[in-house]
C-alpha positions in Angstrom: 6.9 14.6 -15.8 8.7 15.3 -12.3 5.9 15.6 -10.1 5.0 12.0 -11.4 8.4 10.8 -10.6 8.4 12.6 -7.7 5.4 11.1 -6.1 6.8 7.5 -7.5 9.8 8.3 -5.4 8.1 9.0 -2.5 5.9 6.0 -2.5 8.9 4.1 -3.5 10.5 5.3 -0.3 7.6 5.1 1.8 6.4 0.9 0.8 9.6 0.1 1.2 9.8 1.3 4.8 13.1 0.9 5.6 14.2 3.2 9.2 17.7 4.7 9.7 20.0 1.5 10.7 18.3 -0.8 8.0 15.7 -1.9 10.8 11.9 -2.6 8.8 9.6 -0.2 9.9 5.7 -0.2 9.5 4.9 -0.6 5.6 1.8 -0.9 3.2 1.5 -2.5 0.1 -0.5 -4.2 -2.5 0.1 -7.1 -4.8 -2.8 -5.4 -7.5 -0.6 -2.0 -8.0 2.9 -0.7 -7.8 4.0 2.0 -5.5 2.9 5.2 -8.0 1.4 2.8 -11.1 -1.7 2.6 -12.2 -5.0 1.3 -10.0 -7.2 -1.2 -12.3 -10.1 -0.5 -14.2 -12.3 -2.8 -12.1 -11.2 -1.0 -9.1 -12.8 2.1 -10.4 -16.0 3.4 -9.1 -19.2 2.1 -11.0 -21.3 5.4 -11.9 -21.5 8.8 -12.5 -19.9 7.9 -16.0 -17.4 5.7 -14.5 -17.5 2.0 -15.7 -15.5 0.3 -13.1 -16.2 -3.2 -10.9 -15.9 -1.1 -7.3 -13.5 -3.5 -6.3 -10.9 -2.1 -3.4 -7.4 -3.7 -4.1 -5.9 -6.0 -1.8 -3.7 -4.5 1.2 -0.9 -5.8 3.4 1.3 -4.4 5.8 4.0 -5.6 8.1 6.0 -4.1 10.9 3.2 -2.4 12.9 5.3 -0.6 16.4 5.0 -2.4 19.7 1.9 -1.1 21.7 -0.4 -1.3 18.3 -4.0 -2.1 19.6 -6.2 -1.3 16.3 -6.5 -0.3 13.1 -7.4 2.4 10.6 -7.6 2.9 6.8 -8.7 6.1 4.8 -8.1 6.1 1.5 -8.1 9.6 -0.6 -7.8 11.7 -3.1 -6.8 14.9 -3.0 -6.3 15.9 -6.1 -10.2 15.7 -6.5 -11.5 19.1 -7.8 -13.4 20.3 -4.3 -12.1 23.3 -3.7 -9.6 21.6 -1.8 -10.9 19.5 0.2 -9.7 16.3 -2.0 -12.2 13.4 -2.0 -12.6 10.2 0.5 -13.0 7.2 -1.1 -12.8 4.4 1.6 -12.9 5.0 5.6 -12.7 2.2 8.0 -11.3 1.7 11.3 -11.6 -0.7 14.0 -9.5 -3.2 12.2 -8.4 -5.4 15.4 -4.0 -5.8 15.9 -3.9 -8.8 14.6 -5.0 -8.3 11.2 -1.9 -8.2 8.4 -3.4 -7.7 5.0 -7.5 -6.9 3.7 -8.6 -9.5 0.6 -9.0 -7.9 -2.3 -13.4 -7.0 -2.5 -12.5 -6.3 1.7 -14.5 -3.4 1.0 -17.9 -4.3 -0.1 -20.5 -1.5 1.3 -22.1 -4.1 3.5 -19.2 -4.6 5.3 -19.3 -8.8 5.1 -15.9 -8.6 3.7 -14.3 -7.3 6.7 -11.9 -8.7 9.5 -14.9 -9.0 12.3 -15.6 -5.6 14.6 -13.7 -3.5 11.3 -16.4 -0.6 10.6 -16.7 1.8 7.8 -18.1 5.4 7.5 -19.9 6.5 4.5 -17.7 7.8 1.8 -17.7 11.3 -0.4 -20.1 8.9 -2.5 -22.5 8.8 0.1 -22.4 5.0 1.0 -20.0 2.7 3.1 -17.2 1.1 2.3 -14.7 1.4 -0.7 -16.0 4.1 -3.5 -13.5 3.2 -6.7 -12.2 6.3 -8.3 -13.5 8.4 -10.7 -11.5 11.9 -12.2 -13.3 14.0 -13.9 -12.6 12.9 -18.0 -9.8 14.7 -19.2 -7.7 15.4 -15.3 -4.5 14.6 -15.2 -4.3 11.5 -13.3 -5.4 11.6 -9.8 -3.3 10.5 -6.6 -5.3 7.8 -4.7 -3.2 7.8 -1.4 -4.1 4.7 0.9 -3.2 5.4 4.8 -2.7 2.8 7.4 -3.3 4.1 11.2 -1.7 1.9 13.9 -3.2 2.9 16.9 -2.9 2.9 20.3 -6.0 2.4 21.0 -9.0 -0.8 20.6 -11.3 0.8 19.3 -12.1 4.5 17.6 -14.8 6.6 19.8 -16.9 8.8 17.4 -19.7 10.3 17.6 -22.9 8.6 15.9 -23.1 9.7 12.0 -19.2 10.6 12.1 -17.6 11.8 8.5 -14.2 11.2 7.2 -12.7 14.0 8.9 -14.1 13.0 11.6 -12.4 9.7 11.8 -9.1 11.5 10.8 -8.9 13.1 13.2 -9.3 11.0 15.9 -7.3 8.4 14.2 -4.6 10.4 14.7 -5.1 11.7 17.8 -4.5 8.2 18.4 -1.7 7.0 16.6 1.7 5.5 17.1 2.5 4.9 13.4 1.1 5.5 9.6 1.9 4.0 6.2 0.8 5.5 3.1 0.9 3.8 -0.5 -0.2 5.7 -3.4 -2.4 4.3 -7.0 -3.0 6.5 -9.6 -6.0 7.0 -12.0 -7.5 8.7 -15.1 -10.1 8.8 -17.5 -9.3 9.6 -21.1 -12.8 9.3 -21.8 
């Protein structure tokens, strides 16, 4: 209970995006779930025993810092039972600086619903685009951390066939600011 309350409080503070002195800062939100709240079943993966629709939630952001030339979005489940590596669910990058939202369903595997110029690499399901939650049955609800990186470069220079950790490394090396929002998801059966 204490951990759940802490996660919700931290997510709320991150999402509100208020800097010391009351100035707005870089913030990421979703109209499809509350910070620390449950992701909808339609956002769950369809496969590996899960029966969701694999529809990515809508995401909106504001307060990107001056000098932002592009964005990268990484979705990670740090609670996945993978020996500490977690699970990468969505890795998108080269999102143009003038974009302030991704509509619901933007994470289609073929990239057709993403802004022009945006790219993605394979998630840990082995497919490009969004791969929704599918935690083991009976696990406590997992955290799904959506992190948006405001980048100082127009495009990430990535090697052919790059994987999520490489994108994360290169994104972090070019980050001006980050904003996160966390959703929760668990399966009783």
